[in-house]
N, C-alpha and C positions, 0 to 999 in steps of 0.2 A: 122384306121378310117381316113376318108377324112379330111384334115386340115380345109377346108371351113366349113364342117359340125361341126367339133369340136368347131370352133369359134362361130358358131350360137348357139350351145348348151350351151357354157359358157355364152354368152350374155343372153340367155333365163333364165338360172339359176340365174344369177345376178339380172335380172329384177324381177323374181318371189320372190326371197328372199327380195329384196328391197321393193316390194309391200307388203309383210307381215309386214315389219316394219312400213310402212306408214299407214297401216290399223288401227294401234293403236297409235294415236297421243301422248298418255301418255309416250310411249317408247322414243320418240325423242323430244318432246316439239313441240309447234305450229310453231315456226320459222323454225326448221329443217324439220318438217313435210311438210311445204309448199315448201321448196327448194328441198327436195327429190322428191316430186311430179313433179317438173319441170324436174329434172334429169330423172325420169321415162318416162316422155313424150318425151324427147329427145331420150332415149333408144328405145322407141316404134317406133319412126320415123326411126331409124337405122335398127331396126328389120324388118320393112315393106320394106325398100329399099333392104335389103339383100335377102328378100323372094319375090321380085316383080315378078319373072318368075313364081313361083308357084301360086301366087295370080292371075296373068293374065290367066294362064292355067285353073285354077278352075273356074274363072269368065266366060271364054269363054264356058266351058262345061255347066255351070249352066244356062247361059242366051242364049245358042245356041239352035238350033232346037232339038226337042225331038225325040228320036228314040225308037222303040220298040225292046228291046234286051232281 
């Protein structure tokens, strides 16, 4: 497996599991719930930066001219 892809998958898995914990504030308490939310936001920014080439490619196709294929 490509090392860069492996890092992305690990990051996405950590974000998904952390999101599950944040969805139930009773698991972590209100204080940790808020801080874990901040950590998830930072992880989301890292995720978007790592996938910026894919995002720009899909955006260009989506907002580009329509073709009949």
